[in-house]
C-alpha positions in Angstrom: 6.8 -30.4 14.9 8.1 -28.9 11.7 6.8 -31.8 9.7 3.4 -31.5 11.3 3.2 -27.7 10.5 4.8 -27.7 7.1 3.3 -30.9 5.6 0.5 -32.5 7.6 -1.3 -29.3 8.7 0.1 -26.9 6.1 -3.3 -25.5 5.1 -4.2 -24.7 8.7 -1.0 -22.6 9.1 -1.1 -21.0 5.6 -3.2 -17.9 6.5 -2.4 -14.9 8.7 -4.3 -14.6 12.0 -7.5 -12.5 11.6 -6.6 -9.4 13.6 -9.0 -6.4 13.9 -6.8 -3.6 12.6 -5.5 -5.6 9.7 -8.9 -6.7 8.7 -10.4 -3.2 8.9 -7.7 -1.5 7.0 -7.5 -4.2 4.3 -11.2 -3.8 3.6 -12.1 -7.1 5.2 -9.0 -9.0 4.2 -9.5 -8.4 0.5 -5.8 -7.6 -0.3 -3.2 -10.1 -1.0 -1.3 -9.6 2.2 -4.2 -10.3 4.6 -6.6 -12.4 2.6 -7.0 -16.0 3.9 -5.5 -18.7 1.8 -7.9 -20.0 -0.7 -9.4 -19.4 -4.2 -9.8 -15.7 -3.7 -6.2 -15.3 -2.4 -4.9 -17.2 -5.4 -6.8 -14.9 -7.8 -5.5 -11.8 -6.2 -2.0 -13.2 -6.2 -2.4 -14.0 -9.9 -3.3 -10.3 -10.6 -0.3 -9.1 -8.8 2.2 -11.6 -10.3 0.8 -11.6 -13.9 -0.5 -8.1 -14.4 1.2 -5.8 -11.9 4.6 -7.1 -11.1 5.6 -9.2 -14.1 9.1 -8.7 -15.6 7.6 -6.8 -18.6 5.6 -4.5 -16.3 8.5 -3.8 -14.0 10.7 -3.0 -17.0 8.0 -0.6 -18.3 8.5 1.5 -15.1 12.3 1.7 -15.6 12.2 5.3 -16.8 10.6 6.3 -13.4 13.4 4.7 -11.5 16.0 6.3 -13.7 14.5 9.7 -13.4 14.2 9.5 -9.6 17.8 8.2 -9.2 19.0 11.1 -11.5 17.2 13.6 -9.2 18.7 12.0 -6.1 22.2 12.3 -7.5 21.6 15.8 -8.6 20.2 16.8 -5.2 23.3 15.2 -3.4 25.6 17.1 -5.8 23.8 20.4 -5.2 23.7 20.1 -1.4 27.4 19.1 -1.2 28.4 22.1 -3.4 26.2 24.8 -1.9 25.8 23.8 1.8 28.3 25.0 4.4 27.5 21.8 6.3 29.2 18.8 4.6 26.9 16.3 6.3 24.1 14.9 4.1 21.3 12.8 5.5 21.3 9.9 3.0 18.7 7.9 4.9 16.1 10.6 4.4 17.0 11.0 0.7 16.9 7.3 0.0 13.6 7.1 1.8 12.2 9.9 -0.3 13.6 8.2 -3.5 11.8 4.9 -2.7 8.5 6.7 -1.8 8.6 8.8 -4.9 9.2 5.7 -7.1 6.3 3.8 -5.5 3.9 6.8 -5.7 4.6 7.4 -9.4 4.3 3.7 -10.2 1.1 3.3 -8.2 -0.6 6.6 -8.8 1.2 8.4 -11.6 2.6 11.2 -9.4 4.6 11.8 -6.3 3.0 13.8 -3.5 4.3 12.4 -0.2 6.6 14.8 1.6 7.8 14.3 5.2 5.4 16.0 7.5 2.6 16.3 4.9 -1.0 15.2 5.9 -0.9 12.2 3.5 2.4 11.0 4.8 1.2 11.3 8.4 -2.0 9.5 7.5 -0.1 6.6 6.0 2.4 6.5 8.9 -0.6 6.2 11.2 -1.9 3.3 9.1 1.4 1.5 9.3 1.3 1.9 13.1 -2.2 0.5 13.3 -1.4 -2.5 11.1 1.2 -3.5 13.7 -1.2 -2.9 16.6 -2.7 -5.8 18.6 -6.1 -5.0 20.1 -8.0 -6.4 23.1 -10.6 -7.7 20.6 -7.9 -9.9 19.1 -7.4 -11.6 22.5 -10.9 -11.5 23.8 -13.3 -11.3 20.8 -16.5 -11.3 22.9 -15.7 -8.5 25.3 -12.4 -6.9 24.0 -14.3 -4.3 22.0 -15.3 -2.6 25.2 -11.7 -2.0 26.2 -10.8 -0.9 22.7 -13.5 1.8 22.9 -12.4 2.9 26.4 -8.7 3.2 25.3 -9.7 5.2 22.2 -8.2 2.6 19.8 -11.6 1.9 18.2 -12.1 5.6 17.4 -8.5 6.0 16.2 -8.9 3.0 13.9 -12.2 4.2 12.5 -10.9 7.7 11.8 -7.8 6.4 10.1 -9.9 4.1 7.9 -12.3 6.9 6.9 -9.4 9.2 6.0 -7.6 6.5 4.1 -10.7 5.5 2.2 -11.2 9.2 1.2 -7.6 9.4 0.1 -8.0 6.4 -2.1 -11.3 7.5 -3.5 -9.7 10.8 -4.5 -7.0 8.9 -6.4 -9.5 6.7 -8.2 -11.7 9.7 -9.1 -8.7 11.5 -10.6 -7.9 8.6 -12.8 -11.6 8.1 -13.9 -12.2 11.8 -14.7 -12.4 12.2 -18.4 -10.6 15.6 -18.2 -7.7 14.3 -16.2 -5.3 17.2 -16.0 -2.0 15.5 -16.4 -1.9 12.0 -17.8 1.3 10.0 -17.0 3.6 9.0 -19.8 2.6 5.4 -19.3 -0.1 3.6 -17.4 0.3 3.4 -13.7 -1.0 0.6 -11.5 -4.2 2.5 -10.8 -4.9 2.7 -14.5 -4.2 -1.0 -15.0 -6.5 -2.1 -12.1 -9.3 0.2 -13.2 -9.0 -1.1 -16.8 -9.2 -4.7 -15.6 -12.3 -3.8 -13.6 -13.9 -2.2 -16.7 -13.0 -5.1 -19.0 -14.1 -7.7 -16.4 -10.9 -9.6 -17.3 -10.7 -11.3 -14.0 -12.3 -14.6 -13.0 -14.1 -12.8 -10.2 -15.8 -9.4 -9.9 -13.0 -6.9 -9.1 -14.5 -4.3 -6.8 -13.2 -0.9 -5.8 -12.5 -2.2 -2.3 -10.3 -4.9 -3.8 -8.3 -2.2 -5.6 -8.0 0.0 -2.5 -6.9 -3.0 -0.5 -4.0 -3.4 -3.0 -3.2 0.3 -2.6 -2.9 -0.2 1.1 -0.3 -2.9 0.8 1.8 -0.9 -1.6 1.7 2.3 0.4 2.6 0.9 3.8 5.8 -0.8 2.8 8.3 2.1 2.8 6.8 5.0 4.8 9.6 5.6 7.3 13.3 6.2 6.9 
């Protein structure tokens, strides 16, 4: 069985199942995580490996990691010195650390706080990505049950809110009077520059960029 799956029919098993929520929230499966195996997936993967997450690029974001770790240590020190309660919730603090690092690397700023609208939005996205719908099991009639249960409306609202959120980020980066430029280029800057230069072998569209955002932002949303 393993030989048949891994060698004889490896291409048939190399893609994820095409599930409704994942396809919707990844802009039709245009991100690396949910794109079917093929030429497009290889090109998206190449962008991630060569341009976004190369050793040189990761090292360029070292100062962000160092600054956020320094803030974490400082916060722990202050809380332990000033609080009458000696118990410190390290899980929440490490969660905030990881979130802040990812936001600064991806968008050039940190803005996700526990309980904030953006954090709740992305937590909802994470829940939906893990949700299996009636449509996934019964493609021809399942959509009726998804509408009745409210899942269809919930998915549509989340997608619209998420798309608006990503559009705001992109508009901020494209605005010529950008209020606060980061010390170095963030991932959004890099992707937009690649789109402008047409340096990819295919036309990099805004939906492709937003699909890459979605993968980054749903990895570490909960402590």
